[in-house]
All heavy atoms as an XYZ file, in Angstrom:
804
protein
N    -263.078   -114.111      8.347
C    -262.099   -115.144      8.580
C    -260.878   -114.530      9.247
O    -260.319   -113.559      8.758
C    -261.690   -115.771      7.253
C    -260.456   -116.612      7.356
S    -259.803   -117.196      5.796
C    -261.252   -117.771      4.999
N    -260.499   -115.106     10.354
C    -259.309   -114.646     11.068
C    -258.076   -115.321     10.490
O    -258.036   -116.541     10.326
C    -259.409   -114.991     12.557
C    -258.187   -114.561     13.332
C    -258.177   -115.070     14.757
O    -259.203   -115.585     15.227
O    -257.118   -114.962     15.393
N    -257.081   -114.493     10.160
C    -255.796   -115.008      9.687
C    -254.753   -114.586     10.704
O    -254.672   -113.419     11.074
C    -255.449   -114.469      8.289
C    -256.486   -114.961      7.273
C    -254.029   -114.898      7.885
C    -256.332   -114.382      5.889
N    -253.980   -115.555     11.158
C    -252.951   -115.233     12.144
C    -251.571   -115.558     11.578
O    -251.425   -116.420     10.717
C    -253.199   -115.946     13.454
C    -253.183   -117.423     13.413
C    -253.710   -118.054     14.704
N    -253.642   -119.495     14.607
C    -254.464   -120.236     13.909
N    -255.465   -119.679     13.256
N    -254.314   -121.539     13.846
N    -250.592   -114.848     12.098
C    -249.199   -115.012     11.683
C    -248.464   -115.825     12.732
O    -248.526   -115.507     13.917
C    -248.557   -113.627     11.530
C    -247.129   -113.670     11.133
N    -246.218   -112.784     11.623
C    -246.439   -114.489     10.305
C    -245.028   -113.047     11.112
N    -245.139   -114.073     10.304
N    -247.782   -116.865     12.297
C    -246.951   -117.661     13.187
C    -245.506   -117.478     12.744
O    -245.107   -117.962     11.684
C    -247.359   -119.138     13.144
C    -248.761   -119.387     13.679
C    -249.165   -120.851     13.664
O    -248.310   -121.725     13.402
O    -250.360   -121.110     13.902
N    -244.730   -116.755     13.531
C    -243.320   -116.502     13.239
C    -242.509   -117.665     13.787
O    -242.535   -117.938     14.988
C    -242.883   -115.190     13.880
C    -241.478   -114.779     13.507
O    -240.705   -115.615     12.995
O    -241.138   -113.601     13.729
N    -241.786   -118.352     12.905
C    -241.003   -119.516     13.304
C    -239.509   -119.201     13.372
O    -238.681   -120.111     13.376
C    -241.255   -120.684     12.345
C    -242.716   -121.107     12.193
C    -242.850   -122.210     11.165
C    -243.295   -121.530     13.529
N    -239.172   -117.928     13.401
C    -237.772   -117.535     13.470
C    -237.166   -117.379     12.094
O    -236.977   -116.280     11.619
N    -236.873   -118.469     11.427
C    -236.299   -118.433     10.071
C    -237.410   -118.679      9.049
O    -237.284   -119.527      8.170
C    -235.206   -119.489      9.936
C    -234.066   -119.334     10.889
C    -233.106   -118.251     10.565
N    -232.392   -118.544      9.336
C    -231.777   -117.617      8.645
N    -231.784   -116.377      9.046
N    -231.151   -117.933      7.557
N    -238.472   -117.957      9.171
C    -239.622   -118.109      8.298
C    -240.873   -118.158      9.139
O    -240.858   -117.856     10.334
N    -241.955   -118.519      8.505
C    -243.204   -118.590      9.248
C    -244.356   -118.940      8.346
O    -244.172   -119.410      7.223
N    -245.554   -118.705      8.848
C    -246.736   -118.991      8.069
C    -247.896   -118.108      8.487
O    -247.919   -117.548      9.582
C    -247.131   -120.466      8.153
C    -247.216   -121.126      9.509
C    -248.357   -122.126      9.515
C    -245.924   -121.876      9.752
N    -248.818   -117.992      7.573
C    -250.090   -117.318      7.819
C    -251.135   -118.413      7.790
O    -251.170   -119.230      6.864
C    -250.337   -116.242      6.764
C    -249.367   -115.107      6.888
C    -248.164   -115.127      6.211
C    -249.638   -114.047      7.736
C    -247.252   -114.099      6.347
C    -248.726   -113.020      7.889
C    -247.532   -113.044      7.191
N    -251.974   -118.448      8.816
C    -252.881   -119.567      9.029
C    -254.312   -119.066      9.224
O    -254.545   -118.075      9.911
C    -252.452   -120.367     10.285
C    -253.399   -121.506     10.554
C    -251.034   -120.859     10.146
N    -255.242   -119.801      8.646
C    -256.670   -119.589      8.880
C    -257.257   -120.940      9.273
O    -256.973   -121.950      8.635
C    -257.346   -119.058      7.623
N    -258.028   -120.954     10.328
C    -258.684   -122.193     10.747
C    -257.813   -123.062     11.628
O    -256.678   -122.736     11.943
N    -258.388   -124.215     12.000
C    -257.718   -125.169     12.899
C    -257.992   -126.588     12.431
O    -258.995   -126.858     11.763
C    -258.260   -125.023     14.330
C    -257.980   -123.700     14.989
C    -256.524   -123.514     15.364
O    -255.804   -124.515     15.522
O    -256.104   -122.355     15.475
N    -257.144   -127.502     12.831
C    -257.373   -128.921     12.580
C    -257.621   -129.226     11.116
O    -256.847   -128.825     10.254
N    -258.710   -129.934     10.822
C    -259.048   -130.299      9.450
C    -259.449   -129.104      8.601
O    -259.540   -129.215      7.381
C    -260.162   -131.340      9.439
C    -259.752   -132.676     10.009
C    -260.869   -133.697      9.979
O    -261.940   -133.415      9.400
O    -260.676   -134.782     10.546
N    -259.706   -127.969      9.236
C    -260.082   -126.739      8.525
C    -258.922   -125.743      8.456
O    -259.127   -124.562      8.233
C    -261.275   -126.071      9.221
C    -262.540   -126.898      9.124
O    -262.657   -127.707      8.181
O    -263.407   -126.744      9.996
N    -257.695   -126.228      8.642
C    -256.525   -125.348      8.660
C    -256.005   -125.124      7.232
O    -255.642   -126.060      6.531
C    -255.429   -125.963      9.517
C    -254.163   -125.128      9.601
C    -253.121   -125.859     10.436
N    -251.816   -125.260     10.345
C    -251.249   -124.570     11.320
N    -251.870   -124.411     12.470
N    -250.053   -124.056     11.162
N    -255.934   -123.845      6.839
C    -255.343   -123.430      5.566
C    -254.110   -122.597      5.901
O    -254.073   -121.916      6.928
C    -256.343   -122.608      4.762
N    -253.088   -122.646      5.025
C    -251.871   -121.918      5.353
C    -251.086   -121.492      4.130
O    -251.219   -122.069      3.055
C    -250.971   -122.753      6.259
C    -250.489   -124.043      5.634
C    -249.707   -124.921      6.609
O    -250.022   -124.927      7.815
O    -248.782   -125.601      6.134
N    -250.282   -120.466      4.344
C    -249.289   -120.003      3.385
C    -247.970   -119.952      4.144
O    -247.902   -119.334      5.210
C    -249.640   -118.614      2.841
C    -248.646   -117.990      1.860
C    -249.376   -117.108      0.865
C    -247.556   -117.192      2.541
N    -246.942   -120.614      3.624
C    -245.646   -120.627      4.305
C    -244.673   -119.705      3.570
O    -244.766   -119.506      2.358
C    -245.053   -122.043      4.387
O    -244.839   -122.553      3.080
C    -245.984   -122.974      5.154
N    -243.717   -119.169      4.333
C    -242.699   -118.304      3.749
C    -241.376   -118.507      4.462
O    -241.317   -119.039      5.573
C    -243.117   -116.829      3.819
C    -243.097   -116.250      5.210
C    -241.941   -115.670      5.732
C    -244.220   -116.295      6.021
C    -241.910   -115.154      7.024
C    -244.197   -115.784      7.301
C    -243.043   -115.206      7.796
O    -243.014   -114.699      9.066
N    -240.312   -118.067      3.799
C    -238.964   -118.126      4.356
C    -238.203   -116.906      3.851
O    -238.567   -116.330      2.815
C    -238.258   -119.402      3.914
N    -237.144   -116.509      4.547
C    -236.327   -115.415      4.030
C    -235.664   -115.846      2.719
O    -235.266   -116.998      2.573
C    -235.269   -115.182      5.113
C    -235.459   -116.219      6.137
C    -236.669   -117.025      5.814
N    -235.595   -114.934      1.777
C    -234.951   -115.226      0.492
C    -233.458   -114.958      0.600
O    -232.999   -114.321      1.541
C    -235.571   -114.367     -0.609
N    -232.720   -115.403     -0.387
C    -231.285   -115.176     -0.421
C    -230.916   -113.781     -0.869
O    -229.753   -113.495     -1.112
N    -231.909   -112.911     -1.001
C    -231.657   -111.510     -1.318
C    -232.224   -110.665     -0.193
O    -233.200   -111.043      0.447
C    -232.267   -111.108     -2.688
C    -233.755   -111.472     -2.768
C    -231.505   -111.752     -3.823
C    -234.427   -111.098     -4.062
N    -231.585   -109.549      0.044
C    -231.944   -108.721      1.198
C    -233.382   -108.210      1.098
O    -233.848   -107.822      0.039
C    -230.981   -107.547      1.302
C    -231.110   -106.769      2.584
C    -230.021   -105.717      2.725
O    -229.321   -105.418      1.781
N    -229.902   -105.159      3.902
N    -234.046   -108.213      2.228
C    -235.406   -107.672      2.359
C    -236.434   -108.358      1.465
O    -237.336   -107.709      0.960
C    -235.423   -106.165      2.125
C    -234.727   -105.420      3.232
O    -234.812   -105.802      4.394
N    -234.016   -104.374      2.886
N    -236.288   -109.645      1.252
C    -237.265   -110.395      0.461
C    -237.693   -111.651      1.197
O    -236.932   -112.232      1.963
C    -236.683   -110.802     -0.898
O    -236.552   -109.692     -1.735
N    -238.933   -112.040      0.937
C    -239.482   -113.288      1.458
C    -239.846   -114.185      0.297
O    -240.305   -113.709     -0.747
C    -240.745   -113.012      2.282
C    -240.598   -112.139      3.513
C    -241.975   -111.821      4.100
C    -239.709   -112.819      4.539
N    -239.652   -115.472      0.471
C    -240.118   -116.458     -0.505
C    -241.443   -116.998      0.002
O    -241.508   -117.555      1.097
C    -239.120   -117.622     -0.652
C    -237.786   -117.136     -1.179
C    -239.701   -118.696     -1.567
C    -236.717   -118.216     -1.193
N    -242.506   -116.795     -0.772
C    -243.785   -117.439     -0.476
C    -243.724   -118.781     -1.202
O    -243.832   -118.850     -2.422
C    -244.951   -116.601     -0.987
C    -245.215   -115.340     -0.203
C    -244.374   -114.904      0.800
C    -246.324   -114.566     -0.490
C    -244.632   -113.739      1.510
C    -246.594   -113.411      0.219
C    -245.743   -112.990      1.218
N    -243.512   -119.862     -0.441
C    -243.177   -121.125     -1.075
C    -244.274   -122.185     -1.084
O    -244.129   -123.207     -1.754
C    -241.901   -121.702     -0.471
C    -241.957   -121.861      1.039
O    -243.026   -121.634      1.645
O    -240.922   -122.204      1.628
N    -245.359   -121.963     -0.363
C    -246.391   -123.011     -0.340
C    -247.707   -122.448      0.173
O    -247.730   -121.683      1.137
C    -245.927   -124.146      0.572
C    -246.893   -125.271      0.693
N    -247.153   -126.143     -0.342
C    -247.675   -125.674      1.717
C    -248.051   -127.033      0.058
N    -248.382   -126.768      1.298
N    -248.787   -122.819     -0.485
C    -250.127   -122.557      0.055
C    -250.857   -123.887      0.116
O    -250.641   -124.764     -0.720
C    -250.947   -121.575     -0.820
O    -250.988   -122.064     -2.153
C    -250.370   -120.179     -0.796
N    -251.701   -124.004      1.120
C    -252.514   -125.216      1.248
C    -253.882   -124.840      1.800
O    -253.992   -124.119      2.793
C    -251.866   -126.236      2.187
C    -252.787   -127.405      2.443
C    -252.985   -128.385      1.483
C    -253.512   -127.495      3.629
C    -253.865   -129.441      1.696
C    -254.398   -128.546      3.852
C    -254.562   -129.514      2.884
O    -255.435   -130.538      3.093
N    -254.914   -125.333      1.127
C    -256.296   -125.209      1.594
C    -256.897   -126.610      1.513
O    -256.805   -127.265      0.472
C    -257.100   -124.213      0.727
C    -258.555   -124.165      1.161
C    -256.480   -122.824      0.785
N    -257.500   -127.088      2.602
C    -258.118   -128.416      2.555
C    -259.132   -128.519      1.415
O    -259.826   -127.549      1.098
C    -258.815   -128.545      3.912
C    -258.126   -127.570      4.799
C    -257.686   -126.445      3.910
N    -259.196   -129.680      0.837
C    -260.048   -129.887     -0.339
C    -261.495   -129.439     -0.103
O    -262.104   -128.807     -0.965
C    -260.016   -131.359     -0.747
C    -260.628   -131.599     -2.101
C    -260.380   -132.997     -2.608
O    -259.353   -133.603     -2.266
O    -261.251   -133.480     -3.360
N    -262.044   -129.733      1.056
C    -263.449   -129.388      1.313
C    -263.675   -127.884      1.482
O    -264.810   -127.431      1.535
C    -263.980   -130.146      2.533
C    -263.386   -129.719      3.839
N    -262.161   -130.199      4.281
C    -263.823   -128.860      4.784
C    -261.890   -129.648      5.454
N    -262.890   -128.839      5.783
N    -262.583   -127.096      1.522
C    -262.702   -125.643      1.683
C    -262.288   -124.872      0.430
O    -262.354   -123.649      0.408
C    -261.840   -125.184      2.868
C    -262.310   -125.746      4.195
S    -261.166   -125.391      5.546
C    -261.190   -123.617      5.600
N    -261.869   -125.577     -0.594
C    -261.395   -124.917     -1.813
C    -262.539   -124.243     -2.562
O    -263.689   -124.597     -2.410
C    -260.669   -125.925     -2.700
C    -259.396   -126.396     -2.034
C    -258.648   -127.430     -2.820
N    -257.532   -127.912     -1.988
C    -256.820   -128.966     -2.249
N    -257.061   -129.678     -3.332
N    -255.846   -129.324     -1.440
N    -262.181   -123.237     -3.369
C    -263.169   -122.517     -4.164
C    -263.863   -121.403     -3.412
O    -264.813   -120.806     -3.916
N    -263.383   -121.075     -2.211
C    -263.993   -120.019     -1.398
C    -263.116   -118.774     -1.306
O    -263.428   -117.853     -0.556
C    -264.267   -120.549      0.012
C    -265.195   -121.737      0.057
C    -265.359   -122.278      1.461
O    -265.478   -121.527      2.421
N    -265.356   -123.595      1.590
N    -261.990   -118.762     -2.030
C    -261.100   -117.603     -2.007
C    -260.188   -117.537     -0.794
O    -259.580   -116.503     -0.526
N    -260.063   -118.630     -0.082
C    -259.253   -118.635      1.140
C    -257.774   -118.442      0.826
O    -257.091   -117.661      1.489
C    -259.494   -119.919      1.952
C    -260.946   -119.937      2.446
C    -258.515   -120.039      3.112
C    -261.400   -121.254      3.036
N    -257.256   -119.134     -0.182
C    -255.841   -119.000     -0.531
C    -255.526   -117.555     -0.920
O    -254.492   -117.015     -0.525
C    -255.469   -119.958     -1.653
N    -256.400   -116.927     -1.676
C    -256.180   -115.538     -2.077
C    -256.173   -114.614     -0.864
O    -255.371   -113.677     -0.782
C    -257.241   -115.103     -3.087
C    -256.959   -113.737     -3.678
C    -257.852   -113.424     -4.864
O    -258.536   -114.328     -5.390
O    -257.854   -112.249     -5.276
N    -257.037   -114.866      0.103
C    -257.046   -114.066      1.330
C    -255.742   -114.238      2.105
O    -255.213   -113.275      2.671
C    -258.242   -114.426      2.203
C    -259.559   -113.967      1.607
C    -260.741   -114.454      2.400
C    -262.029   -114.082      1.671
N    -263.193   -114.769      2.209
N    -255.223   -115.462      2.134
C    -253.931   -115.696      2.791
C    -252.824   -114.924      2.084
O    -251.983   -114.291      2.735
C    -253.603   -117.192      2.802
C    -254.413   -118.057      3.757
C    -254.178   -119.541      3.437
C    -254.064   -117.766      5.209
N    -252.820   -114.959      0.746
C    -251.816   -114.218     -0.019
C    -251.932   -112.732      0.266
O    -250.928   -112.058      0.523
C    -251.932   -114.512     -1.536
C    -251.022   -113.577     -2.329
C    -251.610   -115.964     -1.837
N    -253.143   -112.189      0.224
C    -253.333   -110.757      0.480
C    -252.831   -110.370      1.860
O    -252.193   -109.325      2.034
C    -254.799   -110.366      0.321
C    -255.248   -110.342     -1.127
O    -254.388   -110.314     -2.029
O    -256.476   -110.364     -1.360
N    -253.104   -111.197      2.845
C    -252.658   -110.916      4.205
C    -251.125   -110.960      4.278
O    -250.501   -110.086      4.882
C    -253.274   -111.927      5.172
C    -253.214   -111.510      6.597
N    -254.165   -110.697      7.176
C    -252.299   -111.772      7.557
C    -253.832   -110.492      8.437
N    -252.701   -111.139      8.697
N    -250.526   -111.970      3.665
C    -249.069   -112.103      3.674
C    -248.396   -110.964      2.908
O    -247.358   -110.449      3.332
C    -248.668   -113.461      3.087
N    -248.980   -110.554      1.797
C    -248.442   -109.418      1.040
C    -248.537   -108.139      1.872
O    -247.613   -107.325      1.884
C    -249.162   -109.260     -0.321
C    -248.882   -107.914     -0.950
C    -248.749   -110.386     -1.262
N    -249.629   -107.973      2.605
C    -249.755   -106.825      3.501
C    -248.650   -106.809      4.544
O    -248.081   -105.752      4.855
N    -248.313   -107.975      5.066
C    -247.217   -108.100      6.023
C    -245.893   -107.669      5.377
O    -245.124   -106.902      5.956
C    -247.132   -109.541      6.516
C    -245.925   -109.844      7.366
C    -245.905   -109.529      8.719
C    -244.807   -110.460      6.820
C    -244.801   -109.820      9.509
C    -243.701   -110.753      7.599
C    -243.703   -110.425      8.938
O    -242.592   -110.711      9.709
N    -245.631   -108.160      4.163
C    -244.401   -107.798      3.457
C    -244.339   -106.296      3.219
O    -243.289   -105.674      3.420
C    -244.302   -108.561      2.137
N    -245.452   -105.700      2.811
C    -245.479   -104.247      2.582
C    -245.182   -103.481      3.866
O    -244.420   -102.517      3.850
C    -246.831   -103.827      2.025
C    -247.025   -104.162      0.572
C    -248.348   -103.616      0.045
N    -248.515   -103.933     -1.353
C    -249.552   -104.599     -1.861
N    -250.532   -105.016     -1.060
N    -249.610   -104.848     -3.152
N    -245.804   -103.885      4.954
C    -245.568   -103.218      6.243
C    -244.100   -103.260      6.641
O    -243.594   -102.323      7.257
C    -246.390   -103.886      7.349
C    -247.864   -103.601      7.295
C    -248.642   -104.400      8.334
O    -248.022   -104.975      9.261
O    -249.879   -104.460      8.207
N    -243.419   -104.355      6.302
C    -242.011   -104.534      6.647
C    -241.072   -103.958      5.594
O    -239.857   -104.030      5.742
C    -241.694   -106.033      6.834
C    -242.488   -106.702      7.926
C    -242.053   -106.207      9.277
C    -242.772   -106.954     10.389
N    -242.452   -106.427     11.699
N    -241.619   -103.401      4.507
C    -240.790   -102.855      3.436
C    -240.050   -103.932      2.661
O    -238.943   -103.693      2.167
N    -240.662   -105.097      2.532
C    -240.016   -106.229      1.880
C    -240.658   -106.533      0.529
O    -241.792   -106.128      0.264
C    -240.095   -107.463      2.782
C    -239.471   -107.247      4.142
S    -239.529   -108.708      5.174
C    -237.939   -109.405      4.708
N    -239.923   -107.269     -0.288
C    -240.452   -107.764     -1.550
C    -240.731   -109.257     -1.402
O    -240.348   -109.869     -0.410
C    -239.453   -107.526     -2.704
O    -238.196   -108.119     -2.372
C    -239.271   -106.033     -2.969
N    -241.394   -109.817     -2.420
C    -241.833   -111.211     -2.358
C    -241.377   -111.969     -3.603
O    -241.594   -111.504     -4.729
C    -243.374   -111.292     -2.243
C    -243.858   -112.730     -2.342
C    -243.849   -110.641     -0.960
N    -240.781   -113.124     -3.391
C    -240.472   -114.061     -4.468
C    -241.621   -115.081     -4.486
O    -241.774   -115.845     -3.529
C    -239.134   -114.781     -4.229
C    -238.880   -115.809     -5.330
C    -237.994   -113.786     -4.127
N    -242.433   -115.078     -5.534
C    -243.586   -115.989     -5.584
C    -243.189   -117.387     -6.069
O    -243.452   -117.769     -7.207
C    -244.528   -115.284     -6.554
C    -243.614   -114.553     -7.484
C    -242.431   -114.140     -6.650
N    -242.557   -118.169     -5.204
C    -242.091   -119.507     -5.583
C    -243.232   -120.521     -5.668
O    -243.150   -121.478     -6.427
C    -241.028   -119.990     -4.607
N    -244.270   -120.336     -4.896
C    -245.446   -121.201     -4.940
C    -246.195   -120.949     -6.255
O    -246.406   -119.800     -6.649
C    -246.343   -120.882     -3.743
S    -248.004   -121.560     -3.831
N    -246.591   -122.016     -6.931
C    -247.270   -121.867     -8.225
C    -248.564   -121.075     -8.108
O    -248.896   -120.280     -9.002
C    -247.534   -123.229     -8.855
O    -248.359   -124.016     -8.014
N    -249.300   -121.244     -7.021
C    -250.549   -120.485     -6.853
C    -250.241   -119.001     -6.691
O    -250.873   -118.149     -7.335
C    -251.350   -120.989     -5.643
C    -252.560   -120.118     -5.403
C    -253.702   -120.279     -6.173
C    -252.541   -119.104     -4.448
C    -254.808   -119.448     -5.994
C    -253.630   -118.278     -4.267
C    -254.765   -118.449     -5.039
O    -255.845   -117.619     -4.866
N    -249.285   -118.675     -5.842
C    -248.927   -117.267     -5.621
C    -248.410   -116.650     -6.919
O    -248.790   -115.543     -7.290
C    -247.887   -117.130     -4.487
C    -247.448   -115.682     -4.321
C    -248.444   -117.673     -3.174
N    -247.552   -117.380     -7.631
C    -246.999   -116.873     -8.892
C    -248.116   -116.575     -9.894
O    -248.136   -115.524    -10.529
C    -246.000   -117.878     -9.463
C    -245.240   -117.376    -10.668
C    -244.072   -118.265    -11.114
N    -244.307   -119.696    -10.981
C    -243.778   -120.473    -10.021
N    -242.984   -119.965     -9.106
N    -244.051   -121.765     -9.985
N    -249.093   -117.480    -10.033
C    -250.182   -117.255    -10.987
C    -251.053   -116.076    -10.561
O    -251.496   -115.292    -11.396
C    -251.018   -118.517    -11.185
O    -251.768   -118.822    -10.030
N    -251.269   -115.920     -9.268
C    -252.048   -114.787     -8.770
C    -251.323   -113.473     -9.055
O    -251.940   -112.502     -9.504
C    -252.294   -114.962     -7.264
C    -253.348   -114.079     -6.617
C    -254.724   -114.311     -7.238
C    -253.396   -114.339     -5.121
N    -250.018   -113.437     -8.822
C    -249.222   -112.242     -9.115
C    -249.265   -111.921    -10.604
O    -249.365   -110.757    -10.986
C    -247.772   -112.447     -8.673
C    -247.501   -112.183     -7.211
C    -248.466   -112.403     -6.237
C    -246.261   -111.736     -6.801
C    -248.203   -112.171     -4.894
C    -245.984   -111.494     -5.465
C    -246.952   -111.711     -4.515
N    -249.193   -112.929    -11.464
C    -249.228   -112.712    -12.909
C    -250.587   -112.208    -13.377
O    -250.669   -111.359    -14.269
C    -248.854   -113.998    -13.646
C    -247.394   -114.356    -13.499
C    -247.061   -115.748    -14.021
O    -247.942   -116.573    -14.311
N    -245.772   -116.036    -14.130
N    -251.656   -112.712    -12.776
C    -253.013   -112.295    -13.159
C    -253.360   -110.904    -12.654
O    -254.232   -110.237    -13.230
C    -254.052   -113.289    -12.632
C    -254.099   -114.599    -13.385
C    -255.344   -115.429    -13.061
N    -255.751   -115.433    -11.672
C    -255.423   -116.361    -10.772
N    -254.662   -117.373    -11.107
N    -255.856   -116.284     -9.532
N    -252.709   -110.469    -11.579
C    -253.067   -109.190    -10.958
C    -251.834   -108.323    -10.662
O    -251.546   -107.995     -9.512
C    -253.828   -109.441     -9.655
C    -255.112   -110.162     -9.838
N    -256.229   -109.567    -10.391
C    -255.449   -111.449     -9.575
C    -257.206   -110.462    -10.438
N    -256.760   -111.603     -9.964
N    -251.115   -107.917    -11.709
C    -249.923   -107.092    -11.469
C    -250.264   -105.750    -10.815
O    -249.436   -105.175    -10.109
C    -249.317   -106.904    -12.864
C    -250.449   -107.146    -13.815
C    -251.340   -108.154    -13.133
N    -251.489   -105.292    -11.014
C    -251.902   -104.030    -10.390
C    -251.998   -104.153     -8.867
O    -251.879   -103.162     -8.149
C    -253.242   -103.553    -10.975
C    -254.473   -104.341    -10.545
C    -254.662   -105.727    -11.189
O    -253.859   -106.130    -12.059
O    -255.639   -106.404    -10.817
N    -252.209   -105.339     -8.370
C    -252.323   -105.561     -6.926
C    -251.005   -105.957     -6.277
O    -250.783   -105.680     -5.097
C    -253.353   -106.668     -6.638
C    -254.775   -106.211     -6.875
C    -255.796   -107.326     -6.853
N    -255.750   -108.196     -5.682
C    -256.395   -109.359     -5.614
N    -257.117   -109.780     -6.634
N    -256.324   -110.087     -4.529
N    -250.150   -106.646     -7.040
C    -248.950   -107.225     -6.435
C    -247.637   -106.766     -7.066
O    -246.575   -107.137     -6.576
C    -249.030   -108.756     -6.513
C    -250.297   -109.317     -5.922
C    -251.261   -109.924     -6.717
C    -250.543   -109.238     -4.551
C    -252.420   -110.455     -6.168
C    -251.707   -109.757     -4.007
C    -252.639   -110.364     -4.823
O    -253.788   -110.882     -4.282
N    -247.707   -105.987     -8.125
C    -246.499   -105.589     -8.842
C    -245.491   -104.829     -8.004
O    -244.291   -104.898     -8.257
N    -245.966   -104.115     -6.984
C    -245.056   -103.323     -6.149
C    -244.196   -104.173     -5.224
O    -243.157   -103.711     -4.745
C    -245.830   -102.295     -5.323
C    -246.802   -102.933     -4.339
O    -247.496   -103.899     -4.719
O    -246.868   -102.460     -3.192
N    -244.585   -105.418     -4.974
C    -243.812   -106.279     -4.073
C    -243.183   -107.473     -4.781
O    -242.304   -108.122     -4.212
C    -244.665   -106.794     -2.886
C    -245.122   -105.662     -2.006
C    -245.828   -107.632     -3.359
N    -243.603   -107.772     -5.988
C    -243.140   -108.976     -6.687
C    -241.702   -108.838     -7.161
O    -241.301   -107.806     -7.692
C    -244.039   -109.271     -7.881
N    -240.939   -109.912     -6.967
C    -239.576   -110.015     -7.484
C    -239.579   -111.160     -8.477
O    -239.985   -112.279     -8.144
C    -238.561   -110.309     -6.351
C    -237.183   -110.571     -6.920
C    -238.524   -109.169     -5.361
N    -239.137   -110.884     -9.695
C    -239.088   -111.933    -10.712
C    -238.083   -112.998    -10.296
O    -236.983   -112.700     -9.857
C    -238.706   -111.337    -12.070
N    -238.482   -114.234    -10.466
C    -237.618   -115.366    -10.125
C    -237.024   -115.904    -11.424
O    -237.530   -116.835    -12.025
C    -238.429   -116.446     -9.399
C    -237.579   -117.555     -8.861
C    -238.398   -118.588     -8.107
O    -239.624   -118.611     -8.230
O    -237.783   -119.371     -7.395
N    -235.923   -115.259    -11.878
C    -235.296   -115.643    -13.129
C    -234.578   -116.980    -13.014
O    -234.489   -117.736    -13.960
C    -234.344   -114.557    -13.600
C    -235.082   -113.264    -13.915
C    -234.148   -112.128    -14.259
O    -232.967   -112.394    -14.540
O    -234.601   -110.988    -14.245
N    -234.030   -117.250    -11.870
C    -233.433   -118.541    -11.567
C    -233.740   -118.820    -10.110
O    -234.029   -117.902     -9.346
C    -231.931   -118.541    -11.833
C    -231.153   -117.554    -11.021
C    -229.685   -117.622    -11.382
C    -228.906   -116.633    -10.531
N    -227.488   -116.719    -10.771
N    -233.728   -120.052     -9.698
C    -234.082   -120.359     -8.310
C    -233.222   -119.575     -7.316
O    -232.018   -119.467     -7.472
C    -233.811   -121.857     -8.195
C    -233.904   -122.358     -9.586
C    -233.413   -121.242    -10.468
N    -233.892   -119.003     -6.343
C    -233.216   -118.240     -5.304
C    -233.180   -119.105     -4.062
O    -234.214   -119.544     -3.577
C    -233.953   -116.916     -5.027
C    -233.944   -116.047     -6.286
C    -233.324   -116.191     -3.862
C    -234.769   -114.794     -6.174
N    -231.998   -119.337     -3.559
C    -231.861   -120.179     -2.371
C    -232.263   -119.471     -1.103
O    -232.242   -118.252     -1.021
N    -232.661   -120.241     -0.137
C    -232.992   -119.700      1.167
C    -231.704   -119.422      1.923
O    -230.687   -120.037      1.687
C    -233.820   -120.692      1.955
C    -235.134   -120.973      1.317
C    -235.878   -121.998      2.121
N    -237.019   -122.443      1.358
C    -238.096   -122.941      1.909
N    -238.173   -123.069      3.199
N    -239.091   -123.323      1.164
N    -231.790   -118.501      2.868
C    -230.617   -118.228      3.700
C    -230.806   -118.848      5.051
O    -231.862   -119.255      5.418
C    -230.347   -116.718      3.851
C    -231.575   -115.997      4.424
C    -229.983   -116.130      2.502
C    -231.320   -114.584      4.819
């Protein structure tokens, strides 16, 4: 599965597929230096259960690592994945003790 990065300037998304088969993870800069907020994942219903959302998260986390950034897991799916697998994501995760605003 090809995952591509779409940089929108003040945030962006990681996308797999096209049209009705388009899955995505969106992010924005966090209100803290060198952090990204992963705020939404979406996989079309007919494609769920195939691990696509997890692949998007892994790809996006790889991007954050390459840039030396941390991640605020604001999306409930991303947050649960980070909690279930601290060995995979603990190095980039930032605890969201209170809502962090976007800049």
